[in-house]
C-alpha positions as CSV (number, residue, x, y, z in Angstrom):
1,X,-14.3,24.5,-0.8
2,X,-11.5,22.2,-1.5
3,X,-9.1,21.4,1.5
4,X,-6.4,23.2,-0.2
5,X,-7.9,26.5,-1.1
6,X,-9.2,26.9,2.7
7,X,-5.0,25.5,3.7
8,X,-4.1,28.5,1.0
9,X,-6.3,31.4,2.5
10,X,-5.6,30.7,5.8
11,X,-1.9,30.7,5.3
12,X,-1.7,33.5,3.2
13,X,-4.3,35.4,5.6
14,X,-2.3,34.8,8.4
15,X,1.2,35.7,7.0
16,X,-0.4,38.8,5.5
17,X,-1.9,39.8,8.7
18,X,1.3,39.3,10.4
19,X,3.4,41.3,8.0
20,X,0.9,44.1,8.5
21,X,1.0,44.2,12.3
22,X,4.7,44.3,12.3
23,X,4.6,47.0,9.8
24,X,2.2,49.1,12.0
25,X,3.9,48.5,15.1
26,X,7.5,49.5,13.5
27,X,5.9,52.6,12.4
28,X,4.2,53.5,15.7
29,X,7.0,52.8,17.7
30,X,10.1,54.2,15.7
31,X,11.5,57.4,17.0
32,X,12.2,60.3,14.8
33,X,16.1,59.7,15.4
34,X,15.8,56.4,14.3
35,X,15.5,57.6,10.6
36,X,18.9,59.3,9.1
37,X,17.1,61.9,7.1
38,X,14.7,63.4,10.0
39,X,17.6,65.1,11.7
40,X,18.6,67.0,8.3
41,X,15.6,69.7,8.5
42,X,15.9,70.5,12.3
43,X,19.8,70.8,11.6
44,X,19.1,73.1,8.8
45,X,16.7,75.3,10.9
46,X,19.1,75.5,14.2
47,X,22.0,76.7,11.8
48,X,20.0,79.1,10.0
49,X,17.8,80.6,12.4
50,X,20.4,82.5,14.4
51,X,21.4,84.5,11.6
52,X,18.3,84.8,9.7
53,X,18.2,88.5,10.2
54,X,21.6,88.8,8.5
55,X,20.7,87.9,4.7
56,X,24.3,87.5,3.9
57,X,25.3,85.4,6.6
58,X,22.1,83.4,5.7
59,X,22.8,83.3,1.8
60,X,26.3,82.0,2.9
61,X,25.2,79.1,4.6
62,X,22.6,78.2,1.9
63,X,25.5,78.2,-0.9
64,X,27.4,75.7,1.6
65,X,24.4,73.1,1.9
66,X,24.0,73.9,-2.1
67,X,27.7,72.8,-2.7
68,X,27.6,69.9,-0.3
69,X,24.4,68.5,-0.8
70,X,24.0,69.6,-4.8
71,X,20.0,70.7,-4.2
72,X,18.8,73.9,-5.0
73,X,17.6,75.6,-2.1
74,X,15.3,79.0,-2.2
75,X,15.1,81.5,0.7
76,X,11.9,82.6,1.5
77,X,11.9,85.5,4.1
78,X,8.4,86.9,3.7
79,X,6.0,84.2,5.6
80,X,2.8,85.7,4.2
81,X,3.8,84.1,1.1
82,X,4.2,80.7,2.3
83,X,1.1,78.4,2.4
84,X,-0.6,77.7,5.4
85,X,0.8,74.3,6.2
86,X,4.4,75.7,6.5
87,X,3.3,78.7,8.9
88,X,1.4,76.3,11.1
89,X,3.9,73.2,11.1
90,X,3.2,72.1,14.5
91,X,5.9,69.6,15.1
92,X,6.7,69.0,11.8
93,X,10.5,70.3,10.4
94,X,9.7,69.2,6.7
95,X,6.5,70.2,5.4
96,X,5.8,68.9,1.3
97,X,3.6,70.9,-0.3
98,X,2.7,70.8,-4.2
99,X,6.2,69.8,-5.5
100,X,7.9,71.5,-3.0
101,X,9.7,71.0,0.6
102,X,9.9,73.4,3.4
103,X,11.9,73.8,6.2
104,X,10.1,76.4,8.6
105,X,12.4,78.9,10.3
106,X,10.8,79.4,13.5
107,X,12.2,81.9,16.0
108,X,10.5,82.7,19.1
109,X,7.8,80.6,18.4
110,X,6.9,81.8,15.5
111,X,7.5,81.1,11.4
112,X,9.8,84.1,10.2
113,X,10.4,82.4,6.7
114,X,11.7,79.0,5.3
115,X,13.9,77.4,3.1
116,X,12.4,75.4,-0.1
117,X,13.7,72.9,-2.5
118,X,11.7,70.9,-5.3
119,X,11.1,67.2,-4.6
120,X,8.9,64.7,-5.8
121,X,5.6,63.8,-4.2
122,X,5.8,62.6,-0.5
123,X,6.5,59.2,-0.7
124,X,5.7,58.1,2.5
125,X,3.7,55.4,2.2
126,X,4.6,54.4,-1.2
127,X,8.0,52.4,0.0
128,X,5.9,50.6,2.7
129,X,3.0,49.8,0.3
130,X,5.4,48.5,-2.4
131,X,7.2,46.3,0.1
132,X,3.8,44.9,1.2
133,X,3.1,44.1,-2.2
134,X,6.3,42.6,-2.7
135,X,5.9,40.4,0.7
136,X,2.3,39.4,-0.3
137,X,3.4,38.1,-3.8
138,X,6.0,36.2,-2.0
139,X,3.6,34.6,0.4
140,X,1.1,34.1,-2.3
141,X,3.5,31.5,-3.9
142,X,4.6,30.1,-0.4
143,X,1.1,29.8,0.9
144,X,-0.1,27.9,-2.1
145,X,3.2,25.4,-2.4
146,X,2.7,24.9,1.5
147,X,-1.2,24.3,1.0
148,X,-0.8,22.2,-1.9
149,X,2.0,20.1,-0.2
150,X,-0.3,19.5,2.9
151,X,-3.8,19.0,1.1
152,X,-2.8,16.8,-2.0
153,X,-2.4,13.7,-0.2
154,X,-5.0,14.2,2.0
155,X,-7.4,15.0,-0.9
156,X,-6.1,11.9,-2.7
157,X,-7.0,9.8,0.3
158,X,-10.1,11.6,1.1
159,X,-11.4,10.7,-2.6
160,X,-9.9,7.0,-2.8
161,X,-11.7,6.5,0.7
162,X,-15.2,8.1,-1.6
163,X,-14.5,5.4,-4.0
164,X,-13.8,2.4,-1.5
165,X,-17.0,3.5,0.4
166,X,-19.0,3.7,-3.2
167,X,-17.9,0.0,-4.1
168,X,-14.6,0.7,-6.2
169,X,-12.7,-2.1,-4.2
170,X,-9.6,-1.4,-6.1
171,X,-9.7,2.1,-5.0
172,X,-6.1,3.4,-3.9
173,X,-4.6,6.6,-2.6
174,X,-1.0,5.7,-4.4
175,X,0.6,8.8,-2.4
176,X,4.2,9.5,-3.9
177,X,7.0,9.6,-1.8
178,X,7.7,13.2,-2.9
179,X,4.6,14.6,-1.1
180,X,6.5,13.7,2.5
181,X,7.2,10.7,4.7
182,X,4.0,11.8,6.9
183,X,1.7,11.4,3.9
184,X,3.2,8.4,2.4
185,X,3.0,6.6,5.6
186,X,-1.0,7.9,5.6
187,X,-1.1,6.7,2.1
188,X,0.2,3.1,2.9
189,X,-2.1,2.5,5.8
190,X,-5.1,3.4,3.9
191,X,-4.2,1.2,0.9
192,X,-2.9,-1.7,3.1
193,X,-6.6,-0.9,5.0
194,X,-8.1,-1.1,1.5
195,X,-6.3,-4.2,0.2
196,X,-7.6,-6.1,3.7
197,X,-11.6,-4.6,2.7
198,X,-11.2,-5.7,-0.8
199,X,-9.9,-9.4,0.7
200,X,-12.8,-9.3,3.3
201,X,-15.5,-8.6,0.5
202,X,-14.0,-10.8,-1.8
203,X,-13.9,-13.5,0.7
204,X,-17.4,-12.8,2.0
205,X,-18.8,-13.3,-1.1
206,X,-17.0,-16.6,-2.1
207,X,-17.9,-18.0,1.3
208,X,-21.6,-17.0,0.5
209,X,-21.4,-18.1,-3.0
210,X,-19.8,-21.4,-1.4
211,X,-22.5,-22.1,1.2
212,X,-25.5,-21.8,-1.0
213,X,-23.9,-24.2,-3.6
214,X,-21.9,-26.4,-1.3
215,X,-24.7,-27.5,1.3
216,X,-27.7,-27.4,-1.3
217,X,-26.7,-31.0,-2.2
218,X,-26.3,-32.6,1.1
219,X,-29.2,-30.7,2.4
220,X,-31.5,-32.0,-0.6
221,X,-30.2,-35.5,0.4
222,X,-30.5,-35.4,3.6
223,X,-34.5,-34.3,3.0
224,X,-35.0,-37.2,0.9
225,X,-33.5,-39.6,3.8
226,X,-35.8,-38.0,6.1
227,X,-39.0,-38.3,3.7
228,X,-38.0,-41.8,3.0
229,X,-37.6,-42.7,6.9
230,X,-40.9,-41.3,7.4
231,X,-42.6,-43.8,4.9
232,X,-40.7,-46.7,6.1
233,X,-41.1,-49.1,9.2
234,X,-37.5,-49.8,9.2
235,X,-36.3,-46.4,9.5
236,X,-32.7,-47.3,10.7
237,X,-31.0,-47.1,7.3
238,X,-32.8,-44.1,6.3
239,X,-31.3,-42.4,9.2
240,X,-28.0,-43.6,8.8
241,X,-27.9,-42.4,5.4
242,X,-29.1,-38.8,6.9
243,X,-26.5,-39.1,9.7
244,X,-24.0,-39.5,6.4
245,X,-25.7,-36.4,4.8
246,X,-25.1,-34.4,8.0
247,X,-21.5,-35.3,8.4
248,X,-21.1,-34.2,4.7
249,X,-22.7,-30.9,6.1
250,X,-20.5,-30.3,9.0
251,X,-17.2,-31.6,6.8
252,X,-18.2,-29.1,4.2
253,X,-18.6,-26.2,7.1
254,X,-15.7,-27.1,8.4
255,X,-13.8,-26.8,5.0
256,X,-15.5,-23.6,4.2
257,X,-14.6,-22.1,7.9
258,X,-11.1,-23.2,7.0
259,X,-11.3,-21.5,3.4
260,X,-12.4,-18.1,5.2
261,X,-9.4,-18.2,7.6
262,X,-6.8,-18.5,5.1
263,X,-8.6,-15.7,2.9
264,X,-8.7,-13.4,6.1
265,X,-4.9,-14.4,6.6
266,X,-5.5,-15.0,10.3
267,X,-2.8,-17.8,10.5
268,X,-1.5,-19.4,14.1
269,X,2.1,-20.4,13.0
270,X,4.4,-22.4,15.1
271,X,7.4,-24.2,14.5
272,X,6.8,-28.1,13.9
273,X,9.2,-30.7,12.2
274,X,7.0,-31.4,9.3
275,X,8.3,-35.3,9.0
276,X,7.6,-36.0,12.7
277,X,4.2,-33.8,12.6
278,X,3.3,-35.7,9.4
279,X,3.6,-39.3,10.9
280,X,1.7,-38.7,13.9
281,X,-1.5,-37.3,11.9
282,X,-4.3,-39.5,12.4
283,X,-5.6,-39.1,8.7
284,X,-2.7,-40.8,7.3
285,X,-2.5,-44.0,9.6
286,X,-2.9,-46.3,7.1
287,X,-0.9,-44.3,4.2
288,X,3.0,-44.9,3.5
289,X,4.9,-42.1,4.8
290,X,8.5,-40.9,3.6
291,X,10.8,-38.2,5.2
292,X,13.9,-37.2,3.7
293,X,15.7,-35.8,7.0
294,X,14.6,-33.2,9.1
295,X,12.3,-31.0,8.0
296,X,11.5,-27.4,10.4
297,X,8.8,-25.6,9.3
298,X,6.7,-22.5,10.1
299,X,3.1,-23.4,9.7
300,X,-0.5,-23.3,11.0
301,X,-0.6,-27.3,12.1
302,X,-4.7,-27.0,11.9
303,X,-4.8,-25.4,8.5
304,X,-1.9,-28.2,7.2
305,X,-4.0,-31.1,8.5
306,X,-6.9,-30.4,6.8
307,X,-5.1,-30.1,3.9
308,X,-3.5,-33.3,4.2
309,X,-6.7,-34.6,4.9
310,X,-8.4,-33.4,2.1
311,X,-5.9,-34.7,-0.2
312,X,-5.7,-38.2,1.3
313,X,-9.2,-38.5,1.5
314,X,-9.7,-37.5,-2.1
315,X,-7.3,-39.9,-3.1
316,X,-8.7,-42.7,-1.1
317,X,-12.4,-41.9,-2.4
318,X,-11.9,-41.2,-6.2
319,X,-10.4,-44.4,-7.4
320,X,-7.4,-45.5,-5.6
321,X,-7.1,-49.2,-4.7
322,X,-8.1,-50.0,-1.5
323,X,-5.7,-52.6,-1.4
324,X,-2.6,-50.0,-1.4
325,X,-1.9,-47.1,0.9
326,X,-1.5,-43.5,-0.3
327,X,2.0,-42.6,-0.4
328,X,3.5,-39.8,0.9
329,X,6.8,-38.2,0.5
330,X,8.4,-35.0,2.8
331,X,11.4,-33.5,1.5
332,X,13.0,-29.8,1.2
333,X,14.7,-28.0,-1.9
334,X,16.3,-25.3,-0.4
335,X,14.1,-22.9,1.9
336,X,11.1,-24.8,0.4
337,X,9.6,-28.1,1.8
338,X,7.3,-30.5,-0.2
339,X,5.1,-32.8,0.6
340,X,4.1,-35.3,-2.4
341,X,0.8,-37.3,-2.2
342,X,0.8,-40.1,-4.8
343,X,-2.3,-42.0,-5.1
344,X,-3.1,-44.8,-8.2
345,X,-6.7,-43.4,-9.3
346,X,-8.0,-42.0,-12.2
347,X,-6.6,-38.5,-12.2
348,X,-8.4,-35.5,-13.0
349,X,-10.5,-35.0,-16.4
350,X,-8.3,-32.4,-18.3
351,X,-10.9,-29.6,-18.2
352,X,-10.8,-29.8,-14.6
353,X,-6.9,-29.7,-13.9
354,X,-6.6,-25.8,-14.9
355,X,-9.1,-25.3,-11.9
356,X,-7.8,-28.3,-9.2
357,X,-6.8,-25.8,-6.9
358,X,-9.6,-23.8,-6.8
359,X,-12.2,-23.7,-3.6
360,X,-14.5,-26.2,-4.2
361,X,-13.8,-27.5,-7.5
362,X,-15.2,-31.1,-8.3
363,X,-14.7,-33.5,-10.8
364,X,-17.4,-35.5,-12.9
């Protein structure tokens, strides 16, 4: 059973039980004097009883009540013609029998006659039942609206969570503002979590792919160098090559961890002066650094240093003249700081240029 249906039933049953209980308690505790219509038969009986033996006075009383109320009263003087319920009314002052209402006239504890008039069938329970029906219909719609308001965003989040758990990384709750502030906060929290999970899964896949791809080449070369070292008497050159390959592995692992940190948004930012920080970097000792004014920035120095090292080392390794320094130019435009690195190498191949900033992309 859906959550909305459960909430709807609980709301409806709860309110309906409260309504019925209130009605029952009210009915049981209601005094006869609380009903304006109840004293009428008793007053009639008290007026007629003292003069019941005098037919003329009784008739005068009946005419007066007929004129005042517009009701056609009939005087029944023979108790034997009265229904049993009327001759034994108990504490009742008004008895309904077959479409007639009887007001028993009691003298010395005995029914000596009655005053009758035509009436509709007793409606003692009809009006309360109609009231309960109207209340039930009203609460039916109210409970449906409330349960839907509560359950709809929860079901949406639950559905999105199920799809996310099933592998659909694009699953989002997308709770609408009209569904309430609390629901929107819940939906936004779930969607934020889903975005982070999607990033984590994507970064993990990219990291595993990069590890398998990037480490295969240096490890293969290291294995070749190791085999050569085993066969040669002079092992130093082969061991040097092996050390170089292991350094490459270490460098690649560092790059992979850096990319993973960036992907996980685990940045440790602090305020630095970009120009002074750039000049102090060991990676740019042999480079030409030009800084245009003070450049305060919020950055992760460790990640930024690896970026600069990557660019400068690539510039030196791929066609840049060793006799000329790599040129770095740091400047600011508005709120954006920019570091330009210029080398004099051959540049990127045309087919690689569009993918130059993707992780682990290499030119030919």
